[in-house]
N, C-alpha and C positions, 0 to 999 in steps of 0.2 A: 825329098821330104822323108825324114825318119818315120818308121812305122808307128812308134809310140806317139808322135805328134799327130799323125793321121787318125789314129784311134781316139785320141783325146778330142780332136775336133769333131769327129762324128758323134761321140758320146755327148759332148756339150750341146750339140744341135738337137739331140733327141731326148735328153734327160728330163726336161720339164714335162714332156708328153708321156714319158714312161711313168713319172710320178703321178700324173693325172690318171693314167690307166690303172695304177696300183690302188688308187683310192676311189675308183669308179663305183665299186659295189660295197666297199667296206671302209669306213673311216679308219685311219691309222695314225700313229704317232711317229715322230721323226726316226727314232732308233729302229722301229719296225720297218720303216721305209728303207733305211740304210741296209738292214739285213736282207730284205727282199731283193733289193737291187744287186747286192753282192752275190746272192745265190744265182742270179741270172747272168752274171759276168759284167754287169753295169756297175762296177765298183765306184763308190763315191764316199766322201767324208762329210763330217758335220760341217766343216768349213765351206763346203760346196752346197750342201743340202739346205742349211738354215737360211742363207740369203735367197736361195731359189724359192723356198716356201714363203718367205716374207714377201717376195715379189709377186708370187701367185695370189697371195692374200690381198695385197694392195691393188692388183689388177682385177680383183673380183672373181677369180677362177676357183678359189677355195675359200671355205669358211672354217673357223676353228672353234673348238669347244674344249674347255678344261674338264678332265675327268679324274676322279680319285683312282689311285692305284693301290693294289694290295702289296705291291713290291717296293713302295717308296713314295716319293712326292707325287702330287698330281701331274698328269701328262696332258699336253696339248694335242688333241686329235684334229686331223685335217680331213675335210670332206668336200667333195665337188659341189659347186654351185650350179645353177642352170647354165650360166655362161661358161663354166668350166666343162660341162658336158658338151655344149656346142663346140667349144674349141677342140676337145678331144675327138669328136665326130669329124670335124673338118680336117684335123691332122690325119686321122686314119684314112680318109679318102685321098688326100694329097700324098700321103706316104705310099699307099698302094701304087698310085700312078708313077711316083718318083722311083720307087723300087723297081717297077716293071721296066721303066725307061733305062735305068742304070744296068739292070740285068741284061736287057736287050743289047745294049752297047758292049758290055763285057763279053757276051756270047759271040757277037759279031767280030769283035777284035780277036777273040780266041781262034776263029776260023782262018785268020790271015797270018 
């Protein structure tokens, strides 16, 4: 499997939870999320993010609010719901266990 496909698959699996984590404490609008993700190396585009945000909203994990902007038209801000907080907490728990398992396997394989 080419490395770019591998990274893409890993990113796709974790992206929604990275978005939830980014709005955990502060509501954000889509371009702000794209910028924040890019700064961490989780590059994404509008074509990926907007459908993801729509799905998170439909699933009740985020709520939205339109806010006026001094830089142009109003912006839609995304904020976690109670259910979104639960999902993020569950992911964090599972992610830690998953990461530890994978790291253990990779370390063991390194020895052989």
